[in-house]
N, C-alpha and C positions, 0 to 999 in steps of 0.2 A: 527267348528260352530262360533268362534271368527272371523276370517277371513270373512266368507259368512257375519256376522252380520255387520262387520267393513264395508266392500266394499259397505253393501248394503245403509247405512245411507251416501255413497257419491252422489253427484248430477252424474247424467248421467251413471248411471251402472244399471243393471239389474243381480241377480243372480239366478244361482239355484243350491240350496245344497240339497245333498241327502246323509242322514248318512246310507248306507249300512248296512244291517246285520240283524238277526232273532230278536234281541232286539230292535229295531226300526220298526220293520216289516214291511222291505225293503230290502227283498232279492232275490228279484226276477228282472231279465233286464225288463222284462214286465214290473212294477211296477216303475220303475226307469227312464225310457227313456222319457214317458210323461212329469215327471217333468222337465228333463233339455230340452227340445223341449218348454213346455210352458215358460220357461225363454227366451230363444232365439226367442220367438214371441213375448212375453211381453202380454202373455194372460194368468192369472190365472184360467180361467175357466177349465171346464172340456175338458180333451183332450185325449179321447180313439179315437182308431183307429183298423180298421180290421185285421191287423196282425202285430207282431212283425217286421218281415222282411220290412213291409213298413214305421215303426216308424225308424229303422235304417236307409233307404234310405232317409228318410226328415231330420232327425239329422244331418247326412253326411253332403247332399247338403246344408242346412241351415248354419250350423259349417264352412263349408270350403269357404261358401263365405265374402268377407271383406266386413265390416262395411260400409256404405255408409250414406252420408249427415250427419244430425244431428240424426242418428239412435243411442241408447245407445250401450255403450261400455258393453261387457257380460261376467261374469264369472261363470263358469261352476265346482262345487267339488264334485266330488266322494269319499265320506271318506270313506274309508275301501272296494274298491271295490275288496281284495280278499275273502271277506266276503259273497259276491252273490254267490249263489248254483248253477246257472246256465248260468254264462257267458261265451260266446263264446269262445274256445281254440283261434281263430284268429276272430280278429274283426277289420273291418275297419272303423267303424261308428267314429270314432274320429282321424282316421289318417291324416287329411287336418284340419290346423285351419287356417280361414282367421284371416286379422287384423282386431285390435279390439273384438278379440274373445279371451279366457284364459281357460284354463282347468287344475284344480288340480287334482290330485290323488293322494291317501294315501293307503299303503298299509302295512301291518305287516310282520318283520321279519328282514331279513340282506340286504347289499347293493344287493347281487346277486339276491334277492327278488324282488327288484325294476327293477332290468334290465330286468329280465323274464317277468314282467308285461308290461314294453315297450314295448319288440317284440309283446305282447300277442293284444296291443293296437294298433300295427302299428306304432311305433314311433321310430326314431334312434335315441340313445342314446345322441349322439353329439348335437342333438337339444333339449334334454329336460336338465332339471337342476333338480337335485338330491338332497333333503336337509334331511338330517338325524334328527328326529324328537328331540332328545336328546340335540343335537346343540340351544335348546331354551327350557329353563327351564319350561316354562311356557305351552308349550305342552307338553313335557316328561310327568310332571305330571299326565296327564291322563291313561299314561299306565303301568300296574302292570306289577311285577316280578313275576317271577317263584313262589319262596316265596310266595308268597303274593297271588298267585291263588289256588296254593296247599293247604293253610293253609285253603282260602274259603271253598274250594271242601269238605277238610278232616272235616270239622264242617257241611256240608249240608250232607256226608254221616251218619254221628253222628244223626243227627234231621231227616234223611229218613230212620230209621234202619228197620222200619216194613214196609210189602209189599205195602201196600196200599199208603204209603207218598212215597215209591221209585217208583211207578207206577205214582204219578204226576210230581216227577221231572225228570224222565224219558220223560213224553208227554212234560213237557215242553223244554227240551232239545233238542228233536226231532223236534219239532213243527218249522215253517217258521215266526211264529209271537207271540206276547203276548197271552195268553187265558184267555178267561172269565169263570166264575164256570160252564154256560149252554155252552160253548166249551167242558171243561174237563169230561163233565158226560158221553157223548157218545165214547170218547176217551180212557177214563178211567174205564168205566162198574161203576164207584163209585157215587153213591146218590150224589146229592147236599148237602143235608144236613149234611152227614159226610166229604164231600170236603170242605165246610167253616170250620168246627172244623178242618182238618188236614192243611190247608193253613196256618192258626195262628201261626204254630209251624215255619214256615222260615220267620213270618213278623221280622222285624229290620230294624234301622236307615241305616245299611250299610253294610246288609248283600247281600248275591249272587243272590238272588231272591226279586223282588219288584213288588208291584201291583202298574199299571198304571193308564189312566184315565179308567173309565168306567167298573173300579176294576177287568182290566186285569193284570194277572200274567206272569210275565216271567224274564230270569237273566238279570241282571242289566247290563252286558256285555258278549258279543260275547265269550271272552274267555272262561270265565267259563261254558259256556254251551259246548266249543268245548271241554273243558278237562275232562268232564262227560261223552262226548259221547265216548271219545278214551278210558274209565275207563270201561265201560260196553256195547262193542258192539254188542253183540251178542244178548242182551236182547233189545237192542233198533231195532236191524232187526227184532226179532218177534213181535216188537210192531209196526213197520211199516207195514209188511205183513198182521197185523189184522186190520189198518186203513184200507190199499187198499181194504180188504174184507168187510170190512163196506162202503166203498165207491163204491163199483161195484153193492153190493145189493141196495144200495138208487138211484144209476144210472139206476139199471134194474128196480126197482118199478117205477121209474118216466116215462118209457118207458111204461109200462105195466097198470100204476094207473095214467094217466095223470092228473085225477082230484084232486089228492091229491096233495099239494103243497110242493116241499121239503123244507126243513130248510135252511135258509142263515147263519150256521155255519161255522166253521172253517174246517171243513170235505168237505162241501161242496165247500168252496170258495179254498181250496188247493189240492184238490182229484187231478186234472190233474198233479198238481207239482210236486207231491210224486209218480205218476207213471211213468213220466218222468224222476224223480232222479232216479230210480230201473230199468229204460231202458225196460220198460214194454211193450209187444207187440202191434202192431198199432192195433188191433181188440180191446183191452180194452178200447180204446178210442172212440169206436163207437157210444156207447150210451150216449156220452156225444153231441151228435150233433141231440138227440130227442127234441121236440119242446117243452114238459115241462121241460127239464132240463136248457135250453135255455132263459126260461119265465125269464122277468128281470122287474124288478118296478122302476130302479133309474140308473143313469148314472155308478156308479160305480159297481154296479152287473152286467151290459153290459160288461164292461170293462174285468171282470173276466171270463165271460162266453165266450167273444171273443178268450182270451186266452186259455181258455180250447180246444174251436176248433183247435186254431193256433197251439197248441201241439199235438194233435190229426191229423193234417194235415199234420205236419212235420215227425211224425213217419210213417205215411201210404206212404207220398214220400220218406223217406230214405229205406221205404221195397220196393218199385218199383223199386227204382235203382238199389239195391242188384239184386233182379230179374232180371231184363233188363243186369244186367254185369252176370248173370250166364246163359243168353241164354234162361232165361225161361219167360215164360206170367203170368203175376198176375191180372188178371181181378178185385178181390174182393181189392186189393189196388187201383186200380182204382174207383172204384166203391166208395169207403171211401172216397178219394178223394176228389170226384164229390160231395159227399154228405155233408161233412164239409166245401167245398168253398161254396155250396148253403145256409148252415147253416150260414155261416160268413154273406153272402151279407144278407140275409134275416134279420137278426138281427141288422146289422146296418143300412140296410134301415129304420127298426124302429125305433131305436132311432133317427136316424136324421129327422123323416117324420113331418111334420106339418101337414099335412093332410091325415089322414088315407083311405079315401076313392080315393081319387087322387093316394097314394102309391099302394091301389090294384089295381088300373086300368093300373099303370104301371107295375105290377107285370103280370097283363095278358099279356101284350103287350111283356114283354120279355119271358113269356112262348112261345109266337108264333114264336120269334126268334130263341130259342133255339131246338125248334122242327124242323124249317128250318134246322140249323146247325146240329143237328144230323141226318136229312134226306142227308145231304151234305157228314157226315163221314160214313154213310151206302152204299154209292157210292164206296166207296175207300176202298182198301183190307189192311190196316194196319195191322201187329201181333195181335193188341189186339182186332180187330174186328171180322177177320176171312174174308170171302170170301163176294166180294161186290154184293149187290141182289138191281135190279131195283124193284121186289114187295115191299123189305121192304121201298125202299125211298118211295114208292108212297101211303104206306099207312101212313107213316110216315105225310107226306105232305098233305094228303088229312086229316089228322086229324087237322094239324097246320091251314089249310084253312078254317075248319069246325069254330074252334075257333075263326078264324081272322074276319068272316062274322060275328059272334056275336057281335063282337067289333064295327061293321060300318066301316066307312072310314078310322077313325083312325086304327084298325086293319089290313085292307087290305093292309094298307100302308107300317106298321109294317111286313106284310108277303112279301110283295114286296121287302122292302130295306134288309131285310134278303137275299131271293134266289140270290138278284143281288151279294149280297158279300160272299154266300155261293160257296162252289165248288162242285157243284152237278153234280159229273162225268157223268150220265147216261142222255143221252139227251131227253130221252122218259119221265123219270119223272119229269123233270124240266120243258119240254114243257105242258105236261096234267095239271100238277097246275097251270103254267100260262093260259092256256086255261081257266080253272077254273074260275080263277081270273078277267080275261078281260069279260068273259061271267056276271059274279056277277054283274061287274058294267054297263057292255052295256044296264041290264034290269033295271038299278037305274035311274029315272026320274032325279035326282039329278045332276047338273054339278059336273065334279069329282075335287075334290080338287088339286091344283097345286101339291103337294106333291105327292099324289097318279098319279098324268099323267106323275111326273119326273121320279117314280122308273118304272111305264109300259116301259115309253120310254127306260130306262135303259136295260131291259130283250127281248124286243119285237124285232122279226126279220125282220118284212115287215117295209120297207124305208119309205112307205106312210103314213102308220099308225103312224110311231115314228113320222115323222113332222107334223101331224095332231094333235098329243098328245101336241108336245113341241110348238105349237101354239097356243093352250091353255093356255100353262103356261106362253106364253111372255104376252099373253091377261090379264090374271090374276094376273101377275108378275106388269104389268103397272098400273092395277088400284088399287092396294094394296102398289104399290111404294118398291117392295122388290127386291134390288137388289139381293141378295142372290139366288132366285129362276130364276130371268132374268139371272144371270150367269151362272148356273147350266145347263139352256136350251141349250144357247150357247157354252158351253164347249160340252154337248152332241152332238150338229149339227159337232162341228169340229171335235169330235173322230169318228163320223160313216163311215163305210168304205167307198169308192167312189162306185159311181153306174156304170155299162158300158154304153161307149160310154159319160162320163162326160168332159167337156171341161177343157182345164188346167187351167182357170183361177176360178174354183171354190173349188180346195183346199181338203180339205175332207168333202165336205156336201153332204149327198145323193141325192138330186135334184138338178137343177136350182131354184125352190119354194124354197129347204130348204135354197140357198144361198139368196133369197129376204126374208126368215124370220131372217138370221142373220145379214142383212145389214137392218132390223126394230130394232132388239133389240141394235146394236150400236147406231143408233139414239137415241133409247130411254137412253140407257147410257149414252149419251154426255147429254141431256137433265137432267138427274138425276145429272149428276156432275156438272150443272148450278145453281140446286137448292142446294144445300150441297155435302161436299165434302168428297164421300165415298171411304175413305182409302181399303177398302176390295176390289173394283173393278179395282182399280188402274192395279195391279200387272196381270192383266187377260186380261187387252185390249190389247197390242201387240198381244197375243196368236189369240186372236179373228178377229183382223186386219189383219192378216198374211192366216188365215184361210179364210178368203173371198179374197184373190189373190190379184196379184199385181194392179190390176185396181180399184176394189171395196173397199178392203181393204186400199189404200192410200186415198182415199176418204172419209172413215171413219175416217182415223187417223188425217185427216186434218182438219174435222169438230171439232173431239174432242179439239185439239190442240187451236181452235180457241175459244174453249168454256174457256180454261184455262188462258184466257186474262182476262178474268170478274172476275177471284178467287182470293179474297184477301189475300189467305195462299202463300206464295212465295215457302216454301217446298213441298206443294201440285203439284202448276203447276211444279216446278223442278222435279217431281219425275213420274207426267206424261209425259212431255217431253222426260225424261230418256226411260220411256217405250217404247213411241211409233217411237223413233227417225229413227229405222231402217225400219218402214212400212210408213215413209213420202215419196213422192218424193223428187228428188236430190235439187229443188229448196227449197222447204219448211224445208228440212233438214236444210239446210245453214242456214235460218232464225232461226230453233229453235234452233241449236248452239250458235247463238251469244246471243240469250235471255238466253238460258242455264247457259253459261259465265257468263252474265251480272247477272243474281239470285247467281252464285256460289261467284261473287265479292261484291253483296252490301248487299244480305239476311244474314239471320243467317248460321250457320254451319251446314250442312245437316247431316244428320245420314249415316253411312254405308249401303245403301239398294242395293238389287242385281244387280239393273240396272244402276245404277249410273258408276260403271265399264265399261258397253256396253257403254254409252253416252261417257266417258272421251275418249275412246280408236278411236272417229273420230277427236279428237282435235289432232292440231301440237304440236311438243315436246318443243316450247317456249311460246305456251298457259299456256301447263300445268306446265311448270318453275313457269310461274307470277302466276297460281291460288294458287301453292303451297307458294307462298313469299307471297300474299296478303292475303290467307285466313288464313292459317298456323294450321288449326283444326287437332287433330290428325285424325278424321275418314278420312278427305280427303286425307290427306297425305299418309294414309294406301294403299287408293286407287291408288294413282297417283306413289309412288315410284316405283311397279312391272312392271307399264308400261311406266316408263323411263326405267328400268334397260332392257325391253326386247327390246327397241330398242338402247340400248349400252350408255344409259348416266348413266351411273355405280355410278359417283362421285354424280351426282345430286338425285340420287335415294337413297343413303346412308345419 
């Protein structure tokens, strides 16, 4: 704590300090990781996430990245990681630590314990500096000797000689956090009035039991609680079983009587953690996915409910893995995984939603997509679902379309998008639903939205109708200035299978009429590039030009290159030249190469974008060596070096 406070006072540092343990109320991994991630991100606000696994991934990727620019250096301190009750046996979260990031971990025990924890954290002991606490008297003073701990626990045994007092101490030793009197009442079965009198026996300036903020009682140090647990293990095992029974009754009541709110006390907050600690079966977690249990009125409550669902999902996944490894099916485990995942997603969406009506609309659209994917699963014969059936897929798709039509254009667009992506193996099921969707649109007097036309074009089989739909998209995109929809329409035309009797110059277009549409798309892109540098369009220009064939494509490439002369952004001009260099006719290609070399020599150092290497391969070795000397930027050198090496200039490449 002193180290954290000292560093936090220094300029240019962010500190994440987690005093792990039951005494501090931070003995679960799901409670520690958000604090550390908040320090890395410089965000002290609420940092809840749908799953501990995602927290680990985010922390690992952020911690492994080197500090950049004026970003603050970060110190993360896990004080007493061995006191965390659910820390994973193998943990890669902290295995990679980037420059400007520092991690300090403290554990109790001898040097061997520290080395074991290094392995558990994924660290090579040669890269870790191990410091015994006794080397610093100021730090060693906070540790207790065995004699001191035994003396304190013996005093506690005398103070808790009667059964009621012993039940209080047992509860405090077993709990994962300090307990208020309102928590102790259901956990011990002792009335609050009696509890108040009993806890006064333990009050003392330096006693093993202390009262914290909010009159919450707990052990002053985890070592006292651990020693108490070692003395009465059978009694504590019975007490934990009783807690699990109480928690199960409460979870069942929440599911059967959702109108009755569940209290937000210790039993509710930590029930799933105790289930996990005793290795409870996966079905024990299922009631925690009920809407009444997941109800939340604060960010901290949401975090705990998400953690409940995360533990239940992990238990179901573990059961499924065991079943599959044994050659068995386990539809129950599959159902529980889906149920808990859906509850997690719903709870997380509710937490981050700013507009509940908008969220409900999104949920209805998501339901449509889920139904279509389910129909896709029904047409596959994996071990879990059994035989594929067209009838089942038809029924599900019919329901999905009914829901979609109620949502109007947005709903049918979601339906078609999902139908495009889903692997619906039975053609009749897919075709029948598609015909219904097209019919629904054709009876509508309103023009088709561009997004709906795109989705229809993806799944429709008739070439003429596809071209007609894409012409609508092109017209709509030009009117709205939407480069994204324009490019999607062009790429659909590029990807379409060639028609019979098609000329060689038509590339992959459906018909000569489609080539005309593509040419107009290219003209529009050229105009849009003149108005604004659309980076998203650049990487697709070459593909569209090549799809038009050598004549029309070269004409399009020439037009776009001419447009780039008016662009003030040198890097954008270079990117366009690099993307289109292969599509240009020979005489214009040479001029474009000269212009590109000039931009490389005089402009800012370019980034390493994919088309740069293709552009540089058109240059001779002398020009490449000159560019490497003039520019000298690492990104450009990384691209030039392998090209020189391929041509036999090994020394220059090095």
